[in-house]
N, C-alpha and C positions, 0 to 999 in steps of 0.2 A: 801409307799403310804398310805394315810389316806382317808377314805370315810366320807362323810358328809350328813346330813339330807337334804331333799329338802326344798325349801322356805315354810314358814308358820309353822315351827316346834315350839312347845311351849318351853318356857325357864323356868328353875327353878332358884331361887335365895334363897337358904335355908342355914341357919346356919349349918356348919359342925357338930356341936354337936347334931343336930336333927338326923343326920345319925347315930351317935354313939348310940343314944337311939333306933333307928330303928333296928340296927344290934344286940343290946343286947336283944331286944324283940324276935328276931328270935332264939337266943340261948335258950330262956326260953319257947318257944312255946310248948304246949301240943297237942297231937294228938286228934282230935275231935271224937265224937260219929258219926258213919256213919248210916244214915237212913236204916232201914231193907231192903227196896226194891230198894236201889239205884244202886246196882251192880248185873247185870244179870249173872247167872252161866255160865261158859265157855261152858259147854255142850249145853246149850240153844243157846248161841251165835253161835256156830259152826253149829248147826242144822238149825238155821234161815238163816245163810249165804248160806248153801247148798240148802235150799228151794228157796232162791232168784234166784238161777240158773244164767241165763244170763241177768237178769234185772240189770239196773243201781241202785246202792244202796250206802249208806254210813253207816258205823258202827263206833260209838265213842268208842275208847278203853280207853279213859281217857286223861285229859289235852289237848294237841294239837295233839294227835296221833289219826288218823282216818284211817280206811280202806275204800277206795272209789273204787267202781267198775264202770267204765265208758267206754262205747264203747268197751267192752271186755278186758280192761286193769285194773289190780288191782294196785291201788296207795296207798302207805303208807306215811303219812305225819308226819314230826317231830317225828321220832320214839324214844320214851322214855318209856321203859318197865322194868326198874330196880328200885331199892328201893331209891336211893339217886341221887339228881340232883347236883352233885359236883364232883370235880376231885378225891376225896378220899372217898371210901366207908365207911360209918359210920359217916361221918361228912357232915354238910350242910343240905339243905332242904330234908326232908324225906317224902317219899310217905306214905299217910295215907289210900288211897283207892287203892287196887291192880288193875292192868290192867285187862281188860276183857279177854285178851288172853296172854299167854306167847309167847315168840319168837318161840318156837318149835310148837306151835299150829297155827301159821299164815299160811294162804294159800300162794301159790306161788305169790311172789311179782314181778310185772313188772316194776314199777316205784317207786323210792324213791324221795320224795320231801322234802327238808330241808330248812327252812327259814333263819336261822342264827345260830351262833355258841354257844349260851348259853347252859348250861348243861341240862336244861329241854327240849331242842329241838334237840340238837346234842349229843346223848348219845352213846359213842363209844362202850360200852359193848353190847348194843342192836344191833348196826350196825354190830359188829363183829360176832354176832351169827346168822345173817340172811343167809339162804341158797341161793345158786345159784348166787353168787356175779358176776360171769362172764357174766350173761345174764341180770342182773337188770340195767335199765337205771337210773342214778342218776342225778337229776336236782337240782342245788344249785346256790346261788349267787356267784359273783366273789370272787376268792381267797379261796374258801372253798373246792376245789376239792382234795387237798393234803390229807385231812383226809381220804377220801374214797380210794384213790390210795394206801395208806399204808395198808389199810384193805383188799386189793385184788379186789376191784371193777374195772371194765374195761371200762364201758360205762359211762363216767362222762362228764356232760355238765354244764359249768359255764355260767351264764347269767348276763349281766348288766340289769339295769332297762329298761324296754320296749323291751328287746330282747325276741325272741320266739324260742321254740324248738318243732318240731313235732315228735311224737313217735306213730307209727301206725296211728290210726284215731283220736288221741287227740293232742291238741296243748297246750303247757304251756308257759305262758308269765310272766316274772318277773316284778312286779310293785313296785313303790316306797313305802316306809314306814317311819314313824318317830320312829326310834329306835336306836340301837347301837350294836356293837359287842365287845365281851370281853371274854377271857378264863382265864385270870389271872389279878392280880392287876397292872401289869406293862405295858401292851399293850392294846390299845383300838382302835377300828375302823380301823383295818388293813384288815378286811374282810367285804364284803358288807352284807347287810340284805335286806329282801324283803318280800312283799306280793306276791301272785301268782293268776293269772287267768288261769283256766283250761277249755278248750272248746272242745266239741265234735260236731257231726253233728247237734244235736238238744238241747244241754244244755250248759250253761255257769256258772261256779262256781267261787266264790272269796274265797280265803283262806288267812285269816289274820294270819300271822306268829307271830306277835306282833307289835303293833303300838300305838302311841299316836294319839290324834285327832288334825286336823288342816285343812287348806283350801285345801289341796291336794285332798280330797275325792270328792269334787264337780267336780274337773277336771277329776278324774278317772271315775266318773259316766257319765260325758259328753262324754269322749273319748272312754271308754270301755264298759259302761253299755248299756242296763240294764242287770242285772244278774238274773238267775233263783234261785240261792242259794248263800247265803253269810255266811260263817263260820267266826264268829266274837269273838275275845278274850275278855273276860269280867272279869277275875280275876287279882289280884295284882294291886289294885288301891288306897289303903289307906296306909298312909296319902296322900291325893291328891297332896299336895304341893311337896312331894318328888317324887311321881310316875307319875305325869302328863306329864313328858318329854318322857316317854316310854310306858305307858299303858293308857287304857281308863276306865272310870267308865262304868257300864252297860248302863247308859243313853246315854253316848257318843258313845258307840258301836252301839246302836240302831240308833243314828243319822248318823253314818257312813253307816249303812245299807240303810237308807233312801236316803242319798246323792249318794250312788252307784246305786240307783234305783233297789234294790234287791226285788224280789217277796217273797222269803222265807228266814228267818234269823235263824241261829242256833248258840247259844252261846257255846264257847269252852274255854279252858284255865282256868278251875275252877274245884273244887271238887276232887282234886288229891293230891296236895302238898300245904303247907303253904308258901307263898312268901311275904306276907304283913299283914297289921293289920286287914282287914275286916274279919268278921266271914266267915268261908269257904263255908257255904251253903246259904249265903245271896245273892250273885250275881244273880242267875237265876230268883228269884222272882222280883228283881228290874228290870232286863232286860225285863221280861214278862210284867210288868205293864207299863214300858216306851214304849214298842212296841205297846201295845194297845192304849196308849195315842197318839202315833205317827201315828196311823191309820192302823197298820198291823192287819189282821184278825187272829183269834185264830188258824185257821188251817195252817197259814203261819208262826207261831212261834213254832219252834221245840225245846223244852226243853228236852234233851235226858238223859237217864240213861247211866251209864257206861255199855257198851256191847249192847246197843240198836241199832237196824238196822232199817233204814227207806228206803223205796223204793222211788226213784226219778221218778216222772211221766214224 
């Protein structure tokens, strides 16, 4: 069985030699200089989370990995807390910014939410090290459950687009995305990919697992919006001719936030590993300026440091 993108997906028509050049540049990437205040020390992260108590909050651990506390449930998204986003340690995209917390420092996880099977989102080493597998609820797109079953997880819920699962007082709905699935060079799109809507009694969040831009988001905004918070992927967009089929520029991410009718927008999927040509710390400033131009107020544009915690009002 093969899965396909929804209508309106962008198409690429690029000379294969451009891909060869792109992959060569990834082999020669050098790790960037990290700004001094970009990563919050883990001791501070843990103290802040403890101080948050029962409040609803989100903590960015880096890339697409967030700890989100909502309605008494702790949700971990796209857990990637190791050094390499690849099937072989020491080869492939290497983390240049350490995660805010190690696996052993994580609080008790109630829900694992994984958007697709790429190595920077589905990291088996991280997943294997998480405690309490028997009690963790795993919510994933179709055909992804076998990864978790092999690791010892028991409560595994596969969702098709537009399907929902209620866990305690929160409900998770898988939403369409323009992306793809692939764990090796031979097999593509045999597992579904998704964005997610997470709702509680008084909040609604959109989690962008990775997507390109297209007509889909006006429909999602109409059918599922408005959203209180939208977590939007902004990295891995250059060269645009190659990446537009599966990722967005910061400006297009802001456009998605507007079409979803989001009140607060938060950029993710940046500042952690090098996946493409843009400078690693360029995306958030472009996102911020585009958001201002689009009419978002400064207090509703959350540019977070790795390890930063924000309380959701």
